[in-house]
N, C-alpha and C positions, 0 to 999 in steps of 0.2 A: 504492499499498499504505499503511496506518495505521500510527501508531507504534507501538501496543499489537501489531499485526498483526505488526510486524518483530520484536518481542521473541519471539513464538511461533513464528515461522518457523524451521524445520528442512529444512536440505538435504538432496535425496534419497540422494546418497551415505553423508552421516552415518547415516540411518536405519539403513544396511545395517551399521555399524560400533559404535554405542553399544550398550549391553547390552541383554536384553530387557527388565528391569525398567525402564530408563528410556523405552523406547519405549512400554510400558504408560503410563506416568506423563505421556508426553506427549501421548500420542493420547487419553486419559482426559479431558484439560483442554479438548478442542477444543469440544464442546458447550457446556460450562461459559462459555467465552470467547463462543460465538455468542451466549448469553442476554445476557452482562453487556455485550457490545458494543450490542445491541437496545434495552437499556435505557438505556446511555449516549447513543445517538442521538438520546434523545427529550428530554434533559436541555438547558437553555440553555447559552450561554456561561459566563453569571455563576455557575451551579450545577456546571459543569465544575471552573472555576477554584476553586471552593469547596473540591470532592472532592480536588483535588490538593493545597491546602493542607493540608487533615486527612492525607492519605496521607503528606506529607514530615512532617510534625510527629510522626506515630507511626513512620514508618521513613526518618530521615534520609539513609540510604546511598544512597536512591532518587534524590536529586537531580542525584546526578551523571548517572546515567541519563537523566534527564528532560532536562538540559543537550545531551546529545548528541542525542536523538531530536527536540528541537525545532527541532533545525536541520535535520532532512531535509526536502527539498522536499516539499510536500504540495499536488498539485493546481493549481500556476502554470505558466506558459506554460515553455517549454522554452528560450528566451532567457534567463530569469531563473535558471532552474533549474541549468543549466549554469555554474557561476560555478566552472570548473576549477581555476584557480590559486589563488583565494582559500579561506585556511583559517580556519573559523570555529568550530572546537571546540577544545577544551583538550586536549592528552594525559593531563593528570592525571586527566578526567574518565574515561579509558579505564583507566588504572591502576586508579581506585578499583574499577571493575566487575570487573577482574582479581583485586584482593585479595578482593573479597567470594566468587568464584568459590572461590578456592583455600582461603578460610575455611569455607565451606559445606564443603567437601569434605573437610575432617580430614586426617590422616596416615595412615590406615591403607592395606592394601595394594590397596585397590580407590578411594583417592582419585582417581587420575590419571582413571578411568572419570567419577567424579561431577561432578569439575571440570572436562572437557572438555565435559560436556552443558550447562554454564552459559558457557563459552567460546566455543562454537559459535554462541551467540546474540549475543556482541560482535563476532563477525566477520560476523554476518547484516548487523550495522548497517552495516560499512565496504561489503558488498556493495550494501545498498541505495543507499549513498552513490555507489557506482561506476554502479549502474544509472541514476540520476538525471544521470549527467556530472560528479558532485562530484569530481573526481577528488583534489584536493588532500585535502580532509576524508576520502576514502577510503584514502589513503595512509598519514593519520596513525591510524586506525584500525588498519589492518594492520601498520602498523609498530612502533607502540607494543603492542599485543597480542602479537606475536610476540617483541620485546623482553623483556615482562614473563615470557611462558612459558619464555624461555630462560634466563633470571636464575634460575627456580626448578626446571630441568627435573630436575636432579639429586637432588631431595628427593622425587621420586616415582617408584614401581615401574611406569614406562608400558609398555604392551604395546599402543601405537600408535594409543592414543587423542588424547592430546596431539600426538603428532609429527603425525596427521592435521590438526588444527587449523594447525599451525605448516606445512603443506604447503599448505593453503588460503591462509593469508597470504601466500606465497610465489609461488602462482599470482595470486592479487590484485595483489600489488606488481609482477610482472612484467605484468599487464595495465596498470598505471599507467604502466609504462615503453612499451610496446608503442604506447600511444595517443598520446604525444607527437607522433607525426610528423603524427598526423591533425588536430591541433588548431591553431586558428589560433595565428599567431605571438605574440600577445599573453596567451594562454592556456597557454603553455608553461611548464613549469619552466625557471627560470633555472638557472645552472651551480651555485649551490650548493644548489636543490633538487634537480637530477639527481644530486650526490654524496652528500646525503643518501638519497637512495632506492637508490640503488648499495649503500650502507655496508649497509642492511637485507637487501638482495638478497643480498651477500656474506656476511652472517653467517648467513642461514639456508642457503646454500650450504654454506658450513663444517659446519653441523650436520648435514646431510643427508650429508658426505662421511663424518661420524664415525658415525652413528646410522641413516641411512636416512630414507625416510618424505618426502624432496622430490624433486620431479620431476626426472628425468632429463636434461630437455631446458633446465634453468635456465643451466647454464653457457655451452652453446652459443648460446642465444638472447641472452645477456647479452652476447657476444662480438658477436653478431651486429648488435645495437643501438646499442651504446656509440661515441662518438667516438674519435680516434686521443688526446687527453690522457686519455680516462677508460680505453682500455686501458694507457696508462702508470701510471695511479693503480691499477687492479686488478692489473697485475705487480708492484707496490710493495708491495701488500697480500699478495699470495700468496708473494714471497720473503719477505717478515719472518716467515710460519709455517713456511718450512720448516724441517727440525731435520736437524743435521747427525749422523753416522753411520751405520754399516750394521746395525744391530741392527734386529732384527723390526719394533718399535715404530717407530721414526722411519722405515722402509721403509714401513710400512704407512700412516702418516700423511701421508709425501711422496707416496704414488702419485697420489692425487686432485689434490693440490696441482699436480705435474707436468703432470698431463693437461690441466689448466685452462691452464697457462702455454703447452704445444704449442698448444692451439687461439688462444691470442692472437699467438702468433709466427706461424701459418699467416695470420692475419687481416691480420697486418702485411706479408705477402708475403716472410716468411723462407724461405730454402732449406731441403731436408729436413736437410742436414750441422746447422745452427741448431737445428732442431726438436730432432734426435736428441741434440744436446749437452747440452740439459736434462736428459734421462734418464740420460746418462753422468755429469754433473756431480752429479746427485743419488743417484748409484750405485745406480741401479734397473736394474738388469743383465736381469732376467728381461723387463721392459718394454720394453729397448732391443733384444733380441734378438727378441722378437715382431714391434717396427717393422720392424727389417729384413726378416724374414720377409712381411711384409705388402708390402714394395716389392720383394718378389722377390729379394732379396741374400742367399741362403742362405747365401752361403761368409762372408760377416761375420758374419752370425747364429749359425753353428756356431763360428767363431771366438769371440765373445763369450761364448757357453754353455760352450766347452770350459775358458774362464779362470776364469769366475764362478760358473756354477751348480753348484753342491752339494747343494742340499737337494733329497731324493727326489721330492717333489710337483714341485718345478721343473725338474727334470731330466726325468721321464716327460712333463709337459706339454709341454714345449719340442720333446721327441722325435715327440710325438703330431702337434703341430703342423708339424715337418719331413716326417713320413710324407705330408701331405696336398699336398705340394710334388711336383715331378715325379718318375717313377720312379727317376729315378739317386740321389735322395738318401734313399731306404728303407734300402740298406746302410749309409750315414752316421748315419743316425737311430739304428738299430741297435747299429752300432761304438760310438756316443757313449754309449749306456746300459751294454753292455758292459764300457766301460771304467771307467765309474762302479763297477759292481759289482765289479770287479777293485781299485779301490781299497777299496772297502768291506772286502772280506775282507781284503786286506793291512792296513787299519787294525785291524780286529778282534784279527789274531795280536798288534798292538803295544799294544792297548788292551782287556783281556780283561775289565775292569770297565766296559766301555760298555755298560748296557743294553738301549739304544736299537740296537745295530750288528745285532744279529740280526734284527730286523724290517726295518732299511733293506735288509738283503741279501735277505730272502724277499721283500719289495717289488719288489725288481728283478728276480729271478729270475721270479715271477710274472708280472710286465709284460713280461718277455723271451719267455715260454713262450706267451702269447698272442700276441702280436705274430709269431712262429715260425709259429705255425699259421695266422695270416691270410697269411703270406708263402708257405706251402706248405713250409714246413721243417722237417717232421713230425718228424724225427729229433732235429733239435736241440731241438724242445720237449719230445719226450718225454725226453732226456738231462736236461733243465733239471727237470722234474717229479719224475723218478727222485732227482735231487739235493735238491730241496726235502723228500721223503719221509724220505731218509736222516737227513736235517738233524732233521727232526721227524716222526715216522712217527704219522698218526693217521687218522681217518676222511676229514678234507677232502683231505689229501695224496693217500692212497690214491685217493679219487675223481678226483683231477687227473690220477694217472699214468694211471689207467683210461681217461678222456677222450683223453688223447694218443695213448694205444696202439690205441686204437679209431678214431681221427682217418682221414678220406679220405686214402687215397695212403700209409697204413702198411703194413709187412708184414704178410701174411695169418697167421692163426693165431700172431700175438704174445701175445696177453694170456692164453690158459690157464696157461702156463709163469711168466710176469710174475707172474701173479694168486699164484700159490702162494708164490713168494719173498717177495712184499709181506705175504702172510698171517703166514708163517713169522717175517717179522720183528715184524710186531704182537703175535705169541704171545711172541716173546723178551723184548719190552718190557711185557708183561701188560698190553695195552691191550684188556681184555675187553668194557668199555664200547664201544668204537669197533667191534670186531669183532660184537657183538650187532646194532649198527645197519647195518653193511655186509651181514651175511649177510641182514638182515630185508630191506633193500633188495635185494637179490639174490635172493631166496625161496629161501636154502637154511634150512630148516626146523630140521633136525636139529643143524646146525653153529652156528646161533642158540642154541638151547636149550644146548648144550654149552658155549658160550661163556657165557652166563647163569649156568650151574653155576659154571664156574670164578671167575668175577665174585663171585660168593655167597661160595665158597669162601674166597677171597682177602681178602674185606671183613673189616676188625676188628671192626665192630660187627654184632650178629646182625641176620638181615632177617625172622625169624620168619615164613618163608615168603612174603614179598613184598618185592619190590624195584621200584623207580620206572621199570624197564625192561619190567616185566612185562604193563603195559598195552600197550606197543607190539607185543609177539608177540602178545596176545591179539587185537588188533585187526588184526593183518595173517595171523594163522593160525588164527582161530576158525571 
């Protein structure tokens, strides 16, 4: 591949991601390039050098790019091309190209996409070095490009364009690590070179742990390929980034770090208790409980959950995982959530100003009702939905009661009388809009019209013969 061709090359995956206007720009240049290349091929060596001199004089910033491209192997025997360990390019040349890309992109909301378009071409140079077996140069390109993007990432509104390039750099650097065992001993990275490579990979993993966009195989692959001393080094880096405290921010940041530590511990041959201790020490009790479940230690998992899990999402997710265990644990899972519901109700009575408490209670009740139905406990499901309706009578809770009352295994002819009670409650609370929707859903034309009339009568603002629910009636009963 020629040097100029390497500038123009775009990866197939990137074409799917870059914005349409940039795709048009790239595709539109293809024919122009072909004509230009044809003319350049007819020039002598001296003429080409003269052209480059004029180009550098007019556009000095291109000199750094030429310094990079001139190092790409061009039609030489593979024994000369694959100088794996020899670094012949200056990282400053890569930084210069990154600076040009960001300067051209500007700072408005779509600048990240424009910058990524040019940064992808810098990545392509590293890819070309890798393809030629010049792994040391490829590493310089990938690592420097990633470092420069990371240093400026927070200045841009990235919608996946910059993180895509970072993901490609991570893949490239991972390839540099994987290939080491296949190279002749004298072409492999020395200890310092491997540490430099791991430093770059760790920075990209840490970015991906926060923002995404980096392959999920990065940490497991690193653990597989590193030496014992390098595992110790990675562990040191991970522990330096751990944050103390049980607030949501610290837990979120620690989750990926401890997961990485667990992989290292397993690779070192540590037993399960030593691995689980990492989660316990970091106060990641949700993950600790889940790990116990994965090991089939339901009793220990439930003990952790009962002592530490209090957030609604954590509680219900753990209970759902416990439900997938043996049938004997179904009752334990339901009892666990029932206790959390009782605690939430008691806490509401002691903290009336807690605005989130009613939502927490309703979430537990709704979850329990669904699980009762799945377990065939239809009466308990109905009782739970009736409680939800009494707490907040509206269309949604009415429909939930109706579903529970008509579930398989429920007492026959239960619904008609119960329906009358629910409708009466809605009328007492003047829930006329909900009643209109309910009657329309059930095909009760006269009742829907009567409810609409009551709704219009109780409205403060005149409707002038029209109401937002009128089209609903017209569409269903015209």
